C-alpha positions as CSV (number, residue, x, y, z in Angstrom):
1,M,78.2,120.3,-53.6
2,S,80.8,121.6,-51.1
3,S,80.3,120.1,-47.7
4,S,82.8,122.5,-46.1
5,D,81.3,124.8,-43.5
6,P,82.4,128.4,-44.0
7,E,81.9,129.1,-40.3
8,H,84.3,126.4,-39.3
9,N,87.6,127.7,-38.2
10,P,89.9,125.0,-36.8
11,S,90.2,125.2,-33.0
12,A,93.4,124.5,-31.2
13,G,92.0,121.0,-30.4
14,D,91.4,120.4,-34.1
15,V,94.9,121.5,-35.0
16,A,96.4,119.3,-32.3
17,E,94.4,116.3,-33.4
18,R,95.4,116.9,-37.0
19,E,99.1,117.2,-36.0
20,H,98.8,114.0,-34.0
21,E,97.2,112.2,-37.0
22,E,99.9,113.6,-39.3
23,K,102.7,112.3,-36.9
24,E,101.1,108.9,-36.8
25,R,100.6,108.8,-40.6
26,K,104.3,109.8,-41.1
27,A,105.5,107.2,-38.6
28,K,103.5,104.5,-40.5
29,E,104.7,105.7,-43.8
30,D,108.3,105.8,-42.6
31,A,108.0,102.2,-41.2
32,E,106.5,101.0,-44.5
33,Q,109.3,102.5,-46.5
34,A,112.0,101.2,-44.1
35,Q,110.7,97.6,-44.8
36,L,111.6,97.9,-48.4
37,P,114.9,96.3,-49.6
38,Y,115.9,99.6,-51.2
39,K,115.9,103.3,-50.4
40,W,114.6,105.9,-52.8
41,T,114.5,109.6,-53.1
42,Q,113.1,111.9,-55.8
43,S,113.1,115.4,-57.1
44,I,110.5,116.8,-59.4
45,R,112.6,115.6,-62.3
46,D,114.0,112.2,-61.3
47,V,114.0,109.3,-58.9
48,D,117.1,107.7,-57.3
49,L,117.2,104.2,-55.7
50,T,120.0,102.6,-53.7
51,I,120.0,98.9,-53.0
52,P,122.5,97.2,-50.6
53,I,124.3,94.3,-52.5
54,P,126.7,91.7,-51.0
55,A,130.4,92.7,-51.5
56,N,131.3,89.7,-53.6
57,I,128.7,90.5,-56.3
58,R,129.9,91.9,-59.6
59,G,128.1,93.8,-62.3
60,R,127.8,90.6,-64.5
61,D,126.1,88.8,-61.6
62,M,123.2,91.4,-61.7
63,D,119.9,91.0,-63.5
64,V,118.7,94.6,-64.1
65,V,115.9,95.6,-66.5
66,L,114.9,99.2,-67.0
67,T,112.2,100.0,-69.5
68,K,109.9,102.9,-70.0
69,T,107.3,101.4,-67.6
70,K,109.1,98.6,-65.7
71,I,112.0,97.9,-63.4
72,K,113.7,94.8,-62.1
73,V,116.8,94.7,-60.0
74,A,118.0,91.3,-58.9
75,I,121.1,89.1,-58.4
76,K,120.8,86.4,-61.1
77,G,118.9,83.4,-59.8
78,Q,117.6,85.2,-56.7
79,Q,114.4,87.0,-55.7
80,P,114.4,90.5,-57.1
81,F,115.1,93.4,-54.7
82,I,112.5,95.4,-56.7
83,E,110.4,94.4,-59.7
84,G,107.2,95.9,-61.1
85,D,105.6,98.7,-63.0
86,F,106.4,102.4,-62.5
87,P,103.5,104.6,-61.5
88,H,104.6,106.9,-64.4
89,S,106.9,106.6,-67.4
90,V,110.6,107.2,-67.4
91,I,113.0,108.2,-70.2
92,V,115.0,105.0,-70.7
93,D,118.0,106.7,-72.5
94,E,118.4,109.1,-69.5
95,S,118.0,106.4,-66.9
96,S,120.9,104.2,-65.7
97,W,122.2,101.9,-63.0
98,T,125.7,101.4,-61.5
99,L,127.2,99.0,-59.0
100,E,129.2,101.0,-56.4
101,T,131.4,100.0,-53.5
102,T,130.4,101.5,-50.2
103,S,132.6,102.2,-47.2
104,H,130.0,101.6,-44.5
105,P,130.3,98.6,-44.0
106,P,132.4,97.4,-46.8
107,G,129.9,96.2,-49.3
108,K,128.3,97.3,-52.5
109,E,125.1,99.0,-53.6
110,A,123.2,99.2,-56.8
111,A,122.4,102.8,-57.6
112,V,119.5,103.3,-60.1
113,H,118.7,106.7,-61.6
114,L,115.4,107.2,-63.3
115,D,114.6,110.2,-65.4
116,K,110.8,111.1,-65.2
117,V,109.0,111.8,-68.5
118,N,106.6,114.2,-66.6
119,K,108.8,116.7,-64.8
120,V,106.0,118.2,-62.7
121,E,104.8,115.0,-61.0
122,W,105.7,113.4,-57.7
123,W,105.7,109.6,-57.5
124,P,103.8,108.0,-54.6
125,H,106.1,104.9,-55.0
126,V,108.7,103.5,-57.4
127,V,106.6,100.4,-58.3
128,T,102.9,100.2,-58.1
129,T,103.0,97.2,-55.7
130,A,105.0,99.1,-53.1
131,P,103.4,101.1,-50.2
132,K,102.6,104.7,-51.2
133,I,103.9,107.9,-49.7
134,D,101.6,110.9,-49.4
135,V,102.8,113.1,-52.3
136,S,100.8,116.1,-51.0
137,K,103.2,116.3,-48.1
138,I,106.3,116.7,-50.2
139,T,108.1,120.0,-50.0
140,P,110.6,120.3,-52.8
141,E,114.1,121.3,-52.1
142,S,114.2,124.9,-53.0
143,S,117.5,124.5,-54.8
144,K,115.9,121.9,-57.2
145,L,112.9,124.1,-57.7
146,S,115.2,127.1,-58.6
147,D,116.6,125.0,-61.4
148,L,113.4,125.4,-63.3
149,D,112.7,128.5,-65.3
150,G,110.5,131.1,-63.8
151,E,107.2,130.2,-65.5
152,T,107.6,126.5,-64.9
153,R,108.6,127.0,-61.4
154,A,105.6,129.3,-60.6
155,M,103.3,126.7,-62.2
156,V,104.8,123.8,-60.2
157,E,104.7,125.8,-57.0
158,K,101.1,126.7,-57.5
159,M,100.1,123.2,-58.6
160,M,101.8,121.7,-55.6
161,Y,100.4,124.3,-53.2
162,D,96.9,123.7,-54.6
163,Q,97.3,120.0,-54.4
164,R,98.4,120.1,-50.8
165,Q,95.5,122.4,-50.0
166,K,93.0,120.2,-51.7
167,E,94.2,117.1,-49.9
168,A,94.1,119.1,-46.6
169,G,90.7,120.4,-47.4
170,G,92.0,123.9,-47.2
171,P,91.8,127.0,-49.4
172,S,93.6,127.3,-52.7
173,S,96.3,129.7,-53.6
174,D,93.7,132.3,-54.3
175,E,93.2,132.6,-50.6
176,Q,96.9,133.2,-50.1
177,R,96.3,136.5,-48.3
178,K,94.7,134.6,-45.4
179,M,97.9,132.5,-45.2
180,E,100.0,135.6,-44.9
181,L,97.9,136.6,-41.9
182,L,98.4,133.1,-40.5
183,K,102.2,133.4,-41.0
184,K,102.2,136.7,-39.2
185,F,100.2,135.2,-36.4
186,Q,102.7,132.3,-36.2
187,A,105.6,134.8,-36.0
188,E,103.9,136.6,-33.2
189,H,103.3,133.3,-31.3
190,P,106.6,131.4,-31.5
191,E,105.5,129.3,-28.4
192,M,102.9,127.5,-30.5
193,D,104.0,124.6,-32.7
194,F,102.9,125.2,-36.2
195,S,105.3,122.7,-37.8
196,N,102.7,120.5,-39.3
197,A,100.2,123.2,-40.1
198,K,102.5,124.8,-42.7
199,M,100.6,125.8,-45.8
200,G,102.8,126.5,-48.8
């Protein structure tokens, strides 16, 4: 029951509208993430959080819980900076937290490292109560991807490509040849902005 119209090729107007929607979505997502009392980044294998902490706080003043499915980071007796369930499990023995002094401005930050159980899965958020990011828009750092062995890497790249395409309503990796033609077209038309129309 595919509702996609094979005759429909996106016009310049469609592409511009989609780019505009994408910019708005990204701006909203960035704003939501900026509201959180922590910053987080992820690779395909792990998740890292940093949480600004007042300079006078010591490790023993912290209340940190890391389990396979939950996290809590707080200063004892205060509202947690983050508390809730992970969207996916972590390997507790490989996960850790440290309290580090920062130079800008002089203060401290709690750094939390989480090792994912599933190494081929992006997280939409650190805890299920937090706003989600669009995981289909993640482009992995090529250096991290190159850490994987060839077979895993190919699988991850294809999986992510297909996922991005599915979310965008586009063709799967089996229609890659068309993408090559598109790339050639892009190269021949540098004046056109394809930054958000990148496929794979």
